[in-house]
ZATI-906483 format. One record per residue (C-alpha): residue number from 1; x, y, z. Coordinates in Angstrom, 1 decimal. Example, Ala and Ser with C-alpha at 12.3 -4.5 7.8 and 13.67 -1.06 7.14 Angstrom:
@pos 1 | x 12.3 | y -4.5 | z 7.8
@pos 2 | x 13.7 | y -1.1 | z 7.1
# end
This chain:
@pos 1 | x 73.5 | y 108.3 | z 81.6
@pos 2 | x 77.5 | y 108.2 | z 80.5
@pos 3 | x 79.3 | y 105.2 | z 81.3
@pos 4 | x 82.7 | y 106.5 | z 83.8
@pos 5 | x 85.6 | y 104.6 | z 81.3
@pos 6 | x 88.0 | y 102.3 | z 83.4
@pos 7 | x 91.9 | y 103.1 | z 83.9
@pos 8 | x 93.2 | y 99.7 | z 83.7
@pos 9 | x 96.4 | y 99.3 | z 86.4
@pos 10 | x 99.2 | y 97.2 | z 86.2
@pos 11 | x 101.5 | y 97.2 | z 89.1
@pos 12 | x 104.4 | y 95.9 | z 90.0
@pos 13 | x 105.8 | y 94.3 | z 93.3
@pos 14 | x 103.4 | y 93.2 | z 96.2
@pos 15 | x 104.7 | y 93.2 | z 99.4
@pos 16 | x 104.5 | y 96.4 | z 101.7
@pos 17 | x 103.9 | y 98.9 | z 99.1
@pos 18 | x 102.2 | y 96.9 | z 96.9
@pos 19 | x 99.4 | y 95.9 | z 99.6
@pos 20 | x 99.1 | y 99.5 | z 100.7
@pos 21 | x 98.7 | y 100.1 | z 97.1
@pos 22 | x 96.2 | y 97.8 | z 95.9
@pos 23 | x 93.9 | y 99.0 | z 99.0
@pos 24 | x 94.3 | y 102.3 | z 97.4
@pos 25 | x 93.6 | y 101.2 | z 94.2
@pos 26 | x 90.6 | y 98.9 | z 95.3
@pos 27 | x 89.0 | y 101.7 | z 97.9
@pos 28 | x 88.9 | y 105.3 | z 95.8
@pos 29 | x 86.5 | y 105.2 | z 93.5
@pos 30 | x 83.9 | y 103.2 | z 96.2
@pos 31 | x 84.4 | y 107.0 | z 98.3
@pos 32 | x 85.2 | y 109.3 | z 96.0
@pos 33 | x 83.9 | y 110.8 | z 92.3
@pos 34 | x 86.4 | y 109.9 | z 89.8
@pos 35 | x 86.8 | y 110.5 | z 86.3
@pos 36 | x 88.3 | y 107.2 | z 85.6
@pos 37 | x 87.2 | y 104.2 | z 87.4
@pos 38 | x 90.3 | y 102.2 | z 88.7
@pos 39 | x 90.6 | y 98.5 | z 87.4
@pos 40 | x 93.1 | y 96.2 | z 89.3
@pos 41 | x 94.0 | y 94.3 | z 85.9
@pos 42 | x 97.4 | y 92.8 | z 86.6
@pos 43 | x 99.9 | y 92.2 | z 89.2
@pos 44 | x 103.6 | y 91.3 | z 88.5
@pos 45 | x 106.1 | y 90.0 | z 90.4
@pos 46 | x 109.2 | y 87.2 | z 90.4
@pos 47 | x 108.2 | y 85.1 | z 92.8
@pos 48 | x 104.9 | y 82.6 | z 90.6
@pos 49 | x 103.6 | y 81.2 | z 93.8
@pos 50 | x 103.8 | y 84.5 | z 96.0
@pos 51 | x 102.3 | y 86.5 | z 93.1
@pos 52 | x 99.4 | y 84.7 | z 92.8
@pos 53 | x 98.3 | y 84.6 | z 96.6
@pos 54 | x 99.1 | y 88.1 | z 96.4
@pos 55 | x 97.0 | y 88.7 | z 93.5
@pos 56 | x 93.9 | y 86.8 | z 94.8
@pos 57 | x 94.4 | y 88.3 | z 98.5
@pos 58 | x 94.4 | y 91.9 | z 96.8
@pos 59 | x 91.8 | y 92.1 | z 94.3
@pos 60 | x 94.2 | y 91.7 | z 90.6
@pos 61 | x 92.4 | y 90.0 | z 87.9
@pos 62 | x 95.7 | y 88.3 | z 86.3
@pos 63 | x 99.8 | y 88.4 | z 86.7
@pos 64 | x 103.1 | y 88.2 | z 85.2
@pos 65 | x 105.9 | y 87.2 | z 85.9
@pos 66 | x 108.0 | y 89.9 | z 84.1
@pos 67 | x 107.1 | y 93.2 | z 84.3
@pos 68 | x 107.3 | y 93.7 | z 80.8
@pos 69 | x 105.1 | y 91.9 | z 79.7
@pos 70 | x 102.8 | y 93.9 | z 82.1
@pos 71 | x 103.8 | y 97.3 | z 79.3
@pos 72 | x 103.3 | y 94.7 | z 76.2
@pos 73 | x 99.5 | y 94.5 | z 77.5
@pos 74 | x 97.1 | y 96.4 | z 74.7
@pos 75 | x 94.5 | y 96.4 | z 78.4
@pos 76 | x 97.1 | y 98.5 | z 80.9
@pos 77 | x 96.8 | y 102.4 | z 81.3
@pos 78 | x 99.1 | y 102.8 | z 83.9
@pos 79 | x 101.8 | y 101.5 | z 85.6
@pos 80 | x 102.3 | y 100.9 | z 89.3
@pos 81 | x 106.0 | y 100.7 | z 90.7
@pos 82 | x 106.0 | y 99.5 | z 93.8
@pos 83 | x 109.5 | y 97.9 | z 93.7
@pos 84 | x 112.9 | y 98.4 | z 95.2
@pos 85 | x 114.7 | y 102.4 | z 94.3
@pos 86 | x 117.4 | y 99.9 | z 91.4
@pos 87 | x 114.2 | y 98.8 | z 89.4
@pos 88 | x 112.1 | y 102.4 | z 89.1
@pos 89 | x 114.1 | y 104.1 | z 86.2
@pos 90 | x 113.7 | y 101.3 | z 83.9
@pos 91 | x 110.4 | y 100.1 | z 84.4
@pos 92 | x 109.1 | y 103.9 | z 84.5
@pos 93 | x 111.2 | y 104.8 | z 81.1
@pos 94 | x 110.3 | y 101.7 | z 79.4
@pos 95 | x 106.2 | y 102.4 | z 80.7
@pos 96 | x 106.2 | y 106.2 | z 79.9
@pos 97 | x 107.8 | y 105.2 | z 76.4
@pos 98 | x 105.2 | y 102.2 | z 75.7
@pos 99 | x 102.6 | y 105.3 | z 76.7
@pos 100 | x 101.2 | y 104.3 | z 79.9
@pos 101 | x 101.0 | y 106.4 | z 82.8
@pos 102 | x 103.1 | y 105.8 | z 85.9
@pos 103 | x 102.9 | y 106.2 | z 89.6
@pos 104 | x 106.2 | y 105.5 | z 91.2
@pos 105 | x 107.2 | y 105.0 | z 94.7
@pos 106 | x 109.4 | y 106.7 | z 96.6
@pos 107 | x 112.4 | y 107.9 | z 96.4
@pos 108 | x 111.8 | y 108.2 | z 92.5
@pos 109 | x 115.5 | y 106.5 | z 91.9
@pos 110 | x 119.1 | y 105.3 | z 93.7
@pos 111 | x 120.9 | y 108.3 | z 91.8
@pos 112 | x 120.5 | y 111.7 | z 90.6
@pos 113 | x 121.4 | y 111.0 | z 87.3
@pos 114 | x 118.9 | y 108.0 | z 87.2
@pos 115 | x 116.3 | y 110.4 | z 88.5
@pos 116 | x 117.1 | y 113.3 | z 86.1
@pos 117 | x 116.8 | y 110.6 | z 82.8
@pos 118 | x 113.7 | y 109.6 | z 84.1
@pos 119 | x 112.6 | y 113.4 | z 84.4
@pos 120 | x 113.4 | y 114.0 | z 81.1
@pos 121 | x 111.5 | y 111.0 | z 79.4
@pos 122 | x 108.3 | y 111.9 | z 82.0
@pos 123 | x 108.4 | y 116.1 | z 80.5
@pos 124 | x 108.9 | y 114.1 | z 76.9
@pos 125 | x 105.8 | y 111.8 | z 77.8
@pos 126 | x 103.5 | y 114.6 | z 79.0
@pos 127 | x 103.6 | y 116.7 | z 76.0
@pos 128 | x 102.1 | y 113.0 | z 74.4
@pos 129 | x 99.5 | y 113.1 | z 77.0
@pos 130 | x 101.4 | y 110.2 | z 79.5
@pos 131 | x 101.6 | y 111.4 | z 83.3
@pos 132 | x 103.2 | y 110.3 | z 86.0
@pos 133 | x 103.7 | y 110.7 | z 89.6
@pos 134 | x 105.7 | y 110.1 | z 92.4
@pos 135 | x 104.3 | y 108.3 | z 95.5
@pos 136 | x 105.4 | y 110.7 | z 98.4
@pos 137 | x 102.2 | y 109.8 | z 99.9
@pos 138 | x 102.2 | y 111.7 | z 103.3
@pos 139 | x 101.3 | y 115.1 | z 101.1
@pos 140 | x 97.8 | y 113.1 | z 101.2
@pos 141 | x 97.6 | y 113.1 | z 104.9
@pos 142 | x 94.8 | y 115.5 | z 105.9
@pos 143 | x 96.6 | y 117.2 | z 108.9
@pos 144 | x 99.7 | y 117.7 | z 106.7
@pos 145 | x 97.6 | y 119.1 | z 103.7
@pos 146 | x 96.0 | y 121.1 | z 106.2
@pos 147 | x 99.3 | y 122.6 | z 107.3
@pos 148 | x 99.9 | y 123.8 | z 103.5
@pos 149 | x 96.9 | y 125.2 | z 103.2
@pos 150 | x 97.5 | y 127.4 | z 106.3
@pos 151 | x 101.0 | y 128.2 | z 105.2
@pos 152 | x 99.9 | y 129.4 | z 101.5
@pos 153 | x 97.5 | y 131.6 | z 103.3
@pos 154 | x 100.0 | y 133.5 | z 105.2
@pos 155 | x 98.6 | y 132.2 | z 108.6
@pos 156 | x 102.5 | y 131.7 | z 110.1
@pos 157 | x 103.8 | y 134.8 | z 108.1
@pos 158 | x 107.3 | y 134.0 | z 107.0
@pos 159 | x 109.1 | y 130.3 | z 108.0
@pos 160 | x 112.0 | y 130.8 | z 110.0
@pos 161 | x 112.4 | y 127.4 | z 111.6
@pos 162 | x 111.5 | y 123.9 | z 109.8
@pos 163 | x 112.4 | y 120.9 | z 112.2
@pos 164 | x 112.0 | y 117.8 | z 110.5
@pos 165 | x 112.4 | y 114.2 | z 112.2
@pos 166 | x 111.3 | y 111.0 | z 111.3
@pos 167 | x 112.1 | y 108.1 | z 114.0
@pos 168 | x 111.4 | y 104.4 | z 113.9
@pos 169 | x 113.2 | y 101.5 | z 116.0
@pos 170 | x 112.3 | y 98.3 | z 113.7
@pos 171 | x 116.3 | y 97.5 | z 113.4
@pos 172 | x 117.0 | y 98.3 | z 116.9
@pos 173 | x 117.7 | y 94.5 | z 117.0
@pos 174 | x 121.0 | y 94.3 | z 116.1
@pos 175 | x 120.0 | y 90.5 | z 115.2
@pos 176 | x 117.2 | y 91.4 | z 112.3
@pos 177 | x 118.3 | y 90.1 | z 109.1
@pos 178 | x 119.4 | y 91.7 | z 106.2
@pos 179 | x 116.5 | y 93.4 | z 103.7
@pos 180 | x 117.2 | y 94.6 | z 100.3
@pos 181 | x 116.4 | y 97.5 | z 102.7
@pos 182 | x 120.3 | y 97.3 | z 103.9
@pos 183 | x 121.8 | y 96.9 | z 100.9
@pos 184 | x 122.6 | y 100.6 | z 98.8
@pos 185 | x 122.6 | y 98.6 | z 95.6
@pos 186 | x 119.2 | y 98.0 | z 96.1
@pos 187 | x 118.4 | y 100.6 | z 98.3
@pos 188 | x 119.9 | y 103.7 | z 96.8
@pos 189 | x 120.2 | y 104.5 | z 100.9
@pos 190 | x 119.1 | y 103.9 | z 104.4
@pos 191 | x 117.2 | y 105.7 | z 107.1
@pos 192 | x 117.9 | y 108.9 | z 104.7
@pos 193 | x 116.1 | y 107.7 | z 101.8
@pos 194 | x 113.5 | y 105.4 | z 103.0
@pos 195 | x 111.7 | y 107.9 | z 105.3
@pos 196 | x 113.9 | y 111.2 | z 105.5
@pos 197 | x 112.7 | y 111.4 | z 101.6
@pos 198 | x 109.3 | y 111.8 | z 102.8
@pos 199 | x 110.5 | y 115.0 | z 105.6
@pos 200 | x 112.5 | y 116.3 | z 102.8
@pos 201 | x 110.0 | y 116.2 | z 100.4
@pos 202 | x 106.9 | y 117.7 | z 102.9
@pos 203 | x 108.9 | y 120.0 | z 104.5
@pos 204 | x 109.8 | y 121.5 | z 100.9
@pos 205 | x 105.9 | y 121.1 | z 99.6
@pos 206 | x 104.2 | y 122.9 | z 102.7
@pos 207 | x 107.0 | y 125.4 | z 102.4
@pos 208 | x 107.1 | y 126.3 | z 98.9
@pos 209 | x 110.7 | y 126.4 | z 99.2
@pos 210 | x 113.6 | y 124.2 | z 98.3
@pos 211 | x 116.1 | y 123.2 | z 100.2
@pos 212 | x 119.6 | y 124.8 | z 99.1
@pos 213 | x 122.5 | y 123.3 | z 101.0
@pos 214 | x 122.8 | y 120.8 | z 103.6
@pos 215 | x 125.6 | y 119.8 | z 106.3
@pos 216 | x 125.4 | y 116.1 | z 107.1
@pos 217 | x 125.7 | y 112.9 | z 109.5
@pos 218 | x 125.1 | y 109.3 | z 108.5
@pos 219 | x 125.8 | y 106.5 | z 111.1
@pos 220 | x 125.6 | y 102.9 | z 110.4
@pos 221 | x 125.1 | y 101.1 | z 114.1
@pos 222 | x 125.0 | y 97.3 | z 113.1
@pos 223 | x 128.2 | y 97.1 | z 110.1
@pos 224 | x 126.7 | y 93.4 | z 109.9
@pos 225 | x 123.6 | y 91.5 | z 110.3
@pos 226 | x 122.4 | y 88.1 | z 109.6
@pos 227 | x 121.7 | y 86.7 | z 106.3
@pos 228 | x 118.6 | y 84.8 | z 106.9
@pos 229 | x 116.1 | y 84.2 | z 109.9
@pos 230 | x 111.7 | y 85.4 | z 110.5
@pos 231 | x 110.8 | y 88.0 | z 108.5
@pos 232 | x 108.5 | y 89.8 | z 110.0
@pos 233 | x 107.4 | y 93.0 | z 108.7
@pos 234 | x 109.7 | y 95.1 | z 107.7
@pos 235 | x 112.7 | y 93.5 | z 109.6
@pos 236 | x 111.9 | y 90.6 | z 111.9
@pos 237 | x 114.6 | y 88.4 | z 114.0
@pos 238 | x 117.8 | y 86.3 | z 112.6
@pos 239 | x 120.0 | y 84.1 | z 114.1
@pos 240 | x 122.5 | y 85.4 | z 116.3
@pos 241 | x 125.0 | y 82.7 | z 115.4
@pos 242 | x 124.5 | y 82.3 | z 111.8
@pos 243 | x 126.2 | y 84.0 | z 108.8
@pos 244 | x 126.3 | y 87.7 | z 109.2
@pos 245 | x 126.5 | y 90.0 | z 106.0
@pos 246 | x 127.4 | y 93.6 | z 105.3
@pos 247 | x 124.4 | y 96.6 | z 106.0
@pos 248 | x 125.9 | y 98.8 | z 103.2
@pos 249 | x 123.5 | y 101.6 | z 104.2
@pos 250 | x 122.9 | y 104.5 | z 107.0
@pos 251 | x 121.1 | y 103.6 | z 109.8
@pos 252 | x 120.7 | y 107.2 | z 111.1
@pos 253 | x 120.9 | y 111.1 | z 109.2
@pos 254 | x 121.0 | y 114.2 | z 110.6
@pos 255 | x 121.7 | y 117.3 | z 108.8
@pos 256 | x 121.4 | y 120.8 | z 108.5
@pos 257 | x 119.4 | y 122.7 | z 106.1
@pos 258 | x 119.6 | y 125.9 | z 104.4
@pos 259 | x 116.1 | y 126.5 | z 102.2
@pos 260 | x 115.7 | y 129.3 | z 99.3
@pos 261 | x 115.1 | y 133.1 | z 100.3
@pos 262 | x 111.6 | y 134.7 | z 99.6
@pos 263 | x 112.6 | y 138.2 | z 99.2
@pos 264 | x 113.9 | y 137.9 | z 95.1
@pos 265 | x 116.6 | y 141.1 | z 96.1
@pos 266 | x 118.7 | y 138.6 | z 98.8
@pos 267 | x 117.3 | y 141.2 | z 101.4
@pos 268 | x 117.5 | y 138.2 | z 104.1
@pos 269 | x 118.5 | y 135.0 | z 103.7
@pos 270 | x 115.9 | y 131.7 | z 103.3
@pos 271 | x 114.7 | y 129.9 | z 106.8
@pos 272 | x 117.0 | y 127.4 | z 108.5
@pos 273 | x 115.9 | y 123.4 | z 108.7
@pos 274 | x 117.0 | y 120.8 | z 111.1
@pos 275 | x 116.7 | y 117.0 | z 109.6
@pos 276 | x 116.8 | y 113.9 | z 111.4
@pos 277 | x 115.7 | y 110.1 | z 110.1
@pos 278 | x 116.5 | y 107.0 | z 111.8
@pos 279 | x 115.1 | y 103.4 | z 112.8
@pos 280 | x 117.0 | y 103.1 | z 115.9
@pos 281 | x 114.8 | y 105.2 | z 117.8
@pos 282 | x 113.4 | y 102.7 | z 120.6
@pos 283 | x 109.8 | y 103.5 | z 121.3
@pos 284 | x 108.8 | y 105.4 | z 118.2
@pos 285 | x 106.9 | y 103.2 | z 115.8
@pos 286 | x 106.4 | y 105.9 | z 112.7
@pos 287 | x 106.9 | y 109.5 | z 114.4
@pos 288 | x 107.2 | y 111.4 | z 111.2
@pos 289 | x 107.2 | y 114.6 | z 112.5
@pos 290 | x 107.6 | y 118.5 | z 111.1
@pos 291 | x 107.7 | y 122.3 | z 113.1
@pos 292 | x 107.4 | y 125.0 | z 111.2
@pos 293 | x 108.1 | y 128.6 | z 113.4
@pos 294 | x 107.2 | y 131.5 | z 111.5
@pos 295 | x 106.6 | y 135.2 | z 112.1
@pos 296 | x 103.2 | y 135.4 | z 112.9
@pos 297 | x 102.6 | y 131.4 | z 114.3
@pos 298 | x 104.1 | y 127.7 | z 114.4
@pos 299 | x 102.6 | y 124.5 | z 113.5
@pos 300 | x 103.9 | y 120.6 | z 114.3
@pos 301 | x 102.2 | y 117.5 | z 113.6
@pos 302 | x 103.3 | y 113.8 | z 114.6
@pos 303 | x 102.0 | y 111.0 | z 112.2
@pos 304 | x 101.9 | y 108.9 | z 115.6
@pos 305 | x 98.8 | y 111.3 | z 116.7
@pos 306 | x 98.3 | y 111.7 | z 112.8
@pos 307 | x 94.6 | y 113.3 | z 112.8
@pos 308 | x 95.6 | y 116.2 | z 114.6
@pos 309 | x 97.5 | y 119.7 | z 114.1
@pos 310 | x 98.8 | y 121.9 | z 116.4
@pos 311 | x 98.8 | y 125.3 | z 115.7
@pos 312 | x 100.2 | y 128.5 | z 117.5
@pos 313 | x 98.8 | y 132.1 | z 116.2
@pos 314 | x 100.9 | y 134.6 | z 118.3
@pos 315 | x 98.2 | y 137.4 | z 117.5
@pos 316 | x 95.2 | y 136.0 | z 118.5
@pos 317 | x 96.8 | y 133.6 | z 121.4
@pos 318 | x 100.1 | y 134.8 | z 122.6
@pos 319 | x 100.2 | y 133.3 | z 126.2
@pos 320 | x 98.2 | y 130.1 | z 125.8
@pos 321 | x 100.7 | y 128.1 | z 123.4
@pos 322 | x 100.1 | y 125.8 | z 121.1
@pos 323 | x 96.1 | y 124.7 | z 120.4
@pos 324 | x 95.3 | y 121.1 | z 119.0
@pos 325 | x 92.9 | y 121.2 | z 115.6
@pos 326 | x 91.1 | y 117.9 | z 115.5
@pos 327 | x 91.4 | y 117.2 | z 111.4
@pos 328 | x 88.1 | y 115.8 | z 110.3
@pos 329 | x 85.5 | y 118.2 | z 109.9
@pos 330 | x 83.9 | y 118.5 | z 106.3
@pos 331 | x 86.3 | y 121.4 | z 105.6
@pos 332 | x 89.5 | y 119.8 | z 105.8
@pos 333 | x 91.4 | y 118.1 | z 102.8
@pos 334 | x 90.0 | y 114.7 | z 101.8
@pos 335 | x 88.1 | y 114.0 | z 105.3
@pos 336 | x 84.1 | y 115.1 | z 103.9
@pos 337 | x 84.7 | y 112.0 | z 102.1
@pos 338 | x 84.9 | y 109.7 | z 105.0
@pos 339 | x 83.2 | y 109.5 | z 108.3
@pos 340 | x 81.4 | y 112.3 | z 110.8
@pos 341 | x 83.8 | y 114.7 | z 112.5
@pos 342 | x 86.1 | y 113.2 | z 114.9
@pos 343 | x 86.5 | y 109.8 | z 113.5
@pos 344 | x 90.0 | y 109.4 | z 112.6
@pos 345 | x 91.6 | y 108.1 | z 109.7
@pos 346 | x 94.6 | y 105.9 | z 109.0
@pos 347 | x 98.2 | y 105.2 | z 106.9
@pos 348 | x 95.9 | y 103.6 | z 104.0
@pos 349 | x 94.2 | y 106.9 | z 103.8
@pos 350 | x 96.3 | y 108.3 | z 102.3
@pos 351 | x 97.6 | y 105.9 | z 99.6
@pos 352 | x 93.6 | y 106.2 | z 98.8
@pos 353 | x 93.7 | y 110.0 | z 98.9
@pos 354 | x 97.2 | y 109.8 | z 96.5
@pos 355 | x 95.0 | y 107.6 | z 94.1
@pos 356 | x 92.2 | y 110.1 | z 94.2
@pos 357 | x 95.0 | y 113.2 | z 93.1
@pos 358 | x 96.6 | y 111.3 | z 90.4
@pos 359 | x 93.4 | y 110.2 | z 88.7
@pos 360 | x 91.8 | y 113.4 | z 88.8
@pos 361 | x 94.8 | y 114.5 | z 87.4
@pos 362 | x 94.7 | y 112.1 | z 84.5
@pos 363 | x 91.2 | y 112.9 | z 84.5
@pos 364 | x 91.9 | y 116.4 | z 83.8
@pos 365 | x 95.1 | y 116.3 | z 81.2
@pos 366 | x 97.2 | y 117.9 | z 83.9
@pos 367 | x 100.5 | y 117.4 | z 85.5
@pos 368 | x 99.9 | y 115.0 | z 88.9
@pos 369 | x 101.8 | y 116.3 | z 92.0
@pos 370 | x 104.8 | y 115.6 | z 93.1
@pos 371 | x 106.0 | y 115.4 | z 89.7
@pos 372 | x 108.8 | y 113.4 | z 88.8
@pos 373 | x 110.7 | y 116.8 | z 88.5
@pos 374 | x 109.5 | y 117.8 | z 92.0
@pos 375 | x 111.3 | y 114.0 | z 93.7
@pos 376 | x 114.4 | y 115.3 | z 91.2
@pos 377 | x 115.0 | y 117.4 | z 93.7
@pos 378 | x 114.7 | y 115.1 | z 96.8
@pos 379 | x 116.8 | y 113.0 | z 94.7
@pos 380 | x 118.9 | y 115.9 | z 94.8
@pos 381 | x 119.1 | y 116.5 | z 98.6
@pos 382 | x 119.8 | y 113.3 | z 99.2
@pos 383 | x 122.8 | y 113.4 | z 97.2
@pos 384 | x 123.6 | y 116.6 | z 98.6
@pos 385 | x 123.4 | y 114.7 | z 102.7
@pos 386 | x 125.7 | y 111.5 | z 101.1
@pos 387 | x 128.1 | y 113.6 | z 99.6
@pos 388 | x 128.4 | y 116.2 | z 102.6
@pos 389 | x 128.6 | y 113.4 | z 105.0
@pos 390 | x 131.2 | y 111.7 | z 102.9
@pos 391 | x 133.4 | y 114.7 | z 103.6
@pos 392 | x 133.7 | y 115.1 | z 107.2
@pos 393 | x 130.4 | y 116.9 | z 107.3
@pos 394 | x 131.1 | y 120.4 | z 105.0
@pos 395 | x 129.0 | y 122.5 | z 103.5
@pos 396 | x 127.1 | y 121.1 | z 100.3
@pos 397 | x 125.0 | y 123.2 | z 98.0
@pos 398 | x 122.0 | y 121.5 | z 96.1
# end
């Protein structure tokens, strides 16, 4: 019996995304048959004490306090980037040029210029068999993957409307402390890039159509926040009477969009879309929602009910409205490797499926999806949204 070769992983960053990725690397080979077996070889971070604690907790074999050491190591095959956006380009480019595969969290970068450089290096590396992927993990939610399958199978007909929301409320408290997500120099943007990027990617992926233009509005409701406090989860509680610092990103983003036409002769325009992203929607904890309306039917998804997909078939049920599909059957994407029918999955499973698809692609020597080029397209939409919002919401081509 041939022994499965290892895929030795070095991860940069160990906070929220680092924890999710660590869980995925550990779990994927225990539930899925993979061509390579991931090994949690080393994790890098700047705080030595916190780094060692995270390595012990999440199962990493060694630590480095400089990400460059990971890239220099001969016992690392892949670099997993779980750091703020301002570091993505430098780390990813160095890793790819050193012959390491790369998984990079979303959004790909903080600017289109950075994303273009990363994409060019990734495409050159792919010619040498060095592969890369951007971590838009919601693609791996079984219900959204099923929605993609149904659209590809023509169940919705020609798409007319795309309606996307991503609603959270963890910043609603005006005294929640400043974190790196509220600093444009580190995060690139606020709700737009942090969560809106997921909606853009999901909409483009499921429809198979690119956004070609937008009209946008960005708003920052709380202009200053405490510079310290108790950090809990993504936010926390700051001191109301202590020093405050400026919030330099958007709290909420709204934009209308036009998608490319499916008609090569230009006989009809593409679908129209509306997008909303906010971290101020009190009561909405992680409502990543997507609805598509076509000529034959509609689908609707809400991550707060992530194991189901709403579907309306105009031919079969003209008077019945939407019906609920429980996406837990063995015939549904990813679910056959988990639990019996009706036993749902959670947020962490998307990251496990991401690892499965990435390792499978590397084993086959094929380009993983989404590629850096796919992520660059999302970056261009983000830039167009900011440009429109800065110009009185005037129409901005992507």
